[in-house]
C-alpha positions in Angstrom: 144.9 67.6 55.8 141.7 69.5 56.9 138.7 67.2 57.2 135.2 67.7 56.1 133.6 69.3 59.2 137.0 71.4 59.5 136.3 72.8 56.3 132.4 73.1 57.2 133.3 75.6 60.4 135.7 77.1 58.4 132.8 78.1 55.8 130.6 78.7 58.5 133.0 81.4 60.0 133.8 83.2 57.0 130.4 83.4 55.8 130.2 85.5 59.0 126.3 84.4 59.6 124.3 83.7 62.7 123.9 80.3 63.3 120.5 80.4 63.3 120.9 81.9 59.6 123.3 79.5 58.5 120.9 76.8 59.5 118.2 77.9 57.9 120.1 77.9 54.5 121.0 74.0 55.2 117.5 73.4 56.3 118.3 72.8 59.6 117.5 74.5 63.0 120.3 76.1 65.2 120.6 73.3 67.7 121.5 70.7 65.0 124.2 72.8 63.9 125.4 73.5 67.1 125.4 69.7 67.8 127.4 69.0 64.4 130.1 71.6 65.5 130.5 70.5 69.1 130.7 66.9 67.8 133.0 67.5 64.7 135.3 64.8 65.4 132.3 62.4 64.8 130.0 64.3 62.7 130.2 63.9 58.7 128.3 65.6 56.2 125.8 64.3 53.7 126.2 64.5 50.0 122.9 66.9 50.2 124.4 69.5 52.6 127.9 69.9 51.1 125.6 70.3 47.4 123.7 72.9 49.5 126.4 74.8 50.5 128.4 74.8 47.3 125.2 75.9 45.7 124.5 78.6 48.1 128.0 80.3 48.4 129.0 79.6 44.7 131.7 77.3 45.7 133.4 74.4 43.3 132.3 71.0 44.3 136.0 69.9 44.8 136.4 71.8 48.3 135.6 68.8 49.9 137.9 66.4 48.9 141.2 68.7 47.3 143.9 69.8 49.4 144.3 72.4 51.9 145.7 75.0 49.9 143.2 74.5 46.7 140.5 74.2 49.3 141.6 77.8 50.3 141.9 79.3 47.1 138.5 77.9 46.3 136.4 79.5 48.8 138.5 82.9 48.9 138.5 83.2 45.1 135.6 83.5 43.4 136.0 81.8 39.8 135.0 84.5 37.3 136.3 82.7 34.0 133.2 82.5 33.0 132.3 86.0 33.0 133.6 88.8 30.8 132.6 92.4 30.5 133.3 93.9 27.0 133.3 97.6 27.3 135.9 99.1 24.8 133.5 101.3 23.0 130.3 101.6 20.5 132.5 100.1 17.6 133.8 97.3 19.5 130.1 96.4 20.6 128.7 96.2 17.6 132.0 94.3 16.6 131.5 91.8 19.1 127.7 91.2 18.2 128.5 90.6 14.5 131.2 87.9 15.6 129.6 86.5 18.2 125.8 85.9 17.1 126.1 82.5 15.0 123.8 80.0 13.6 121.9 78.5 15.9 121.2 81.6 18.0 118.3 82.4 20.3 117.9 86.2 20.5 115.6 87.7 22.6 115.0 91.2 21.9 113.6 93.8 24.5 112.1 96.0 21.7 110.8 95.6 18.1 112.1 95.3 15.6 115.7 93.7 15.7 118.4 96.5 14.4 118.9 94.4 11.6 115.7 95.1 10.0 115.8 98.6 11.1 118.8 100.0 9.8 118.0 98.6 6.7 115.3 101.3 6.6 116.0 104.3 8.8 119.7 104.8 10.4 119.0 108.7 11.8 118.8 106.8 15.3 122.5 106.8 15.0 123.4 110.6 13.6 124.4 111.6 17.6 127.4 108.6 18.1 127.7 107.4 14.4 131.1 106.6 12.8 132.5 104.6 9.6 133.4 101.7 11.9 130.2 101.2 13.7 128.2 101.6 10.3 130.6 99.2 8.5 129.7 96.7 11.4 125.9 97.6 11.6 125.6 96.9 7.5 127.7 93.5 8.1 125.6 92.1 10.6 122.2 93.0 9.3 123.5 91.6 6.2 124.3 88.6 8.2 121.1 88.3 10.2 118.9 89.0 7.1 120.3 86.5 4.9 118.1 84.0 4.0 120.3 80.8 5.3 121.2 82.4 8.3 119.6 80.2 11.0 118.6 81.9 14.3 115.6 82.4 16.5 114.1 86.0 17.4 111.9 86.2 20.0 109.9 89.9 20.8 106.9 90.2 23.3 103.8 91.2 21.9 103.9 94.4 23.7 106.7 95.4 21.8 105.5 94.3 18.5 102.3 96.8 19.3 104.2 99.6 20.8 106.0 99.7 17.4 103.0 99.7 15.6 100.9 102.0 17.4 102.4 103.6 20.3 102.4 107.4 20.4 105.3 107.9 23.0 108.8 106.9 22.0 108.4 106.0 19.0 110.4 107.9 16.1 108.8 105.8 13.3 106.5 107.2 10.6 103.7 105.2 8.8 105.7 104.7 5.6 109.0 103.1 8.0 106.5 101.0 10.0 105.0 99.3 6.7 108.9 99.3 4.9 110.2 97.5 8.0 106.9 95.1 8.4 107.0 93.8 4.9 110.9 93.6 5.1 110.4 91.2 8.1 107.6 89.3 6.6 109.7 88.5 3.3 112.6 87.9 5.5 110.6 85.0 7.5 107.6 83.8 5.4 108.6 80.2 4.4 112.0 80.2 5.5 113.0 77.2 7.5 116.2 78.5 9.0 114.8 81.3 10.8 111.7 81.6 13.4 110.3 84.5 14.7 108.3 84.0 18.1 105.9 86.8 19.6 105.4 85.7 23.3 103.1 87.0 26.0 105.2 88.9 28.3 102.5 88.8 31.0 101.9 85.1 30.9 104.2 84.1 34.1 104.3 88.0 35.5 101.8 90.3 36.0 104.0 93.7 35.1 105.5 91.8 32.5 108.8 90.2 31.1 111.4 93.2 30.3 114.6 92.0 28.9 117.7 93.4 28.0 118.8 92.0 24.5 120.0 88.7 25.3 122.1 86.1 22.3 122.2 82.9 23.6 123.8 79.8 21.4 123.6 76.6 23.1 126.0 74.6 20.7 128.8 77.0 22.0 127.7 77.2 25.3 127.6 80.7 25.4 125.4 83.9 25.9 126.0 87.5 25.8 123.5 90.6 27.1 123.6 94.0 26.7 123.7 96.0 29.9 121.5 99.2 30.4 124.6 101.3 29.1 125.1 102.4 25.6 128.5 100.2 25.0 128.4 97.6 27.4 128.2 93.8 27.0 128.3 90.9 29.8 129.5 87.4 28.0 128.5 84.6 30.2 129.8 80.8 29.5 128.2 79.3 32.5 126.9 76.4 30.9 124.5 75.3 33.4 122.5 79.1 33.2 122.7 79.1 29.2 121.1 75.4 29.1 118.4 76.9 31.7 117.5 80.4 29.8 117.7 77.7 26.4 115.2 75.3 28.2 112.8 78.2 29.0 112.5 79.3 25.5 112.0 75.7 23.8 110.6 73.5 26.3 107.0 73.5 25.3 105.6 73.2 28.8 107.8 75.8 30.3 108.3 78.5 28.0 105.8 81.7 27.8 102.7 81.7 25.9 103.5 82.9 22.3 102.3 82.3 18.7 104.1 79.6 16.6 106.5 80.5 14.5 104.4 79.3 11.3 102.0 81.6 12.5 103.9 84.9 13.4 104.0 86.2 9.8 100.6 85.7 8.9 99.9 88.2 12.4 102.5 90.7 10.7 100.4 90.5 7.8 97.4 91.5 9.5 99.1 94.2 11.5 100.6 95.4 8.3 96.9 95.5 6.8 95.7 97.8 9.5 98.9 100.0 9.3 98.0 100.6 6.2 93.8 101.3 6.6 94.7 103.6 9.4 93.1 101.3 12.2 93.7 101.9 15.7 95.2 99.5 18.4 91.9 98.4 19.7 90.3 97.7 16.0 93.5 95.6 15.0 93.3 93.2 18.4 89.6 92.6 17.5 90.8 91.4 13.9 93.2 89.2 14.8 91.0 88.1 17.5 88.5 87.3 14.6 91.0 86.0 12.2 93.2 83.8 14.2 93.3 81.8 17.4 95.5 84.2 19.1 93.1 86.8 20.0 93.5 86.2 23.8 97.1 86.9 23.7 96.7 90.6 22.2 93.4 91.7 24.1 94.9 90.9 27.2 97.6 93.3 27.2 95.7 96.7 26.3 93.2 98.4 28.7 89.5 98.2 28.2 87.2 100.7 29.3 
């Protein structure tokens, strides 16, 4: 049976890294690593070193105690059982989202608004690749997401909210459509304890902003999925550690980005809706939010000042 140091040397040789680089990964120097290899019959590895190797090379912790055949299986084959790619066309993408976005989901949106609200008002964005099957699942998903009893938390960046309302580039919405969408979302989230909407500062922790793919995460199911920057492709991930880490980032008070409390989010949408109806520009709207709420700094910091 392979000893621990035999397994260590096999992993080192398989890595094809220099002794110096491998030692750096372990937090050691080259001479220490050389001594370990030369004295393999007397040396054993600490739990810390074993853990570093497993973490860095994405090996199962079982590699140190399993039999020889299992050891080679672990180091030669990457376990992709927690990763699934769905790329069966636009209709199947919509069907997958409808069936997998369930109660308790935490949804991170790269743009505002969620298509579930947008599609209730405007559908012309689909004219080039629509089908009856796709339209069916968009409608079913919209009904589910907008249902008063459907519990979910939706996160949007303040930047994407302001782009929807005021940007002149890449914005196909008319003034009337913006008003209808905001009114629909206000009615959906107002006094609804099942739903939460967050507007967060995407520049809180990164100077260039936090740009995200569409990501839907369910901590109870230990599963999440995200849309790749391709029209029809989704990646499903069932890595519980990663799911928990991302969930904690957006639910832990000391770790999540600066944001508007969900109980105040409807009020902010109402202020912006009033500005759109009145024809106010971006800067005057941010000034209004600054004067009438405690969130002015979250808005004024994302716009340029002369």
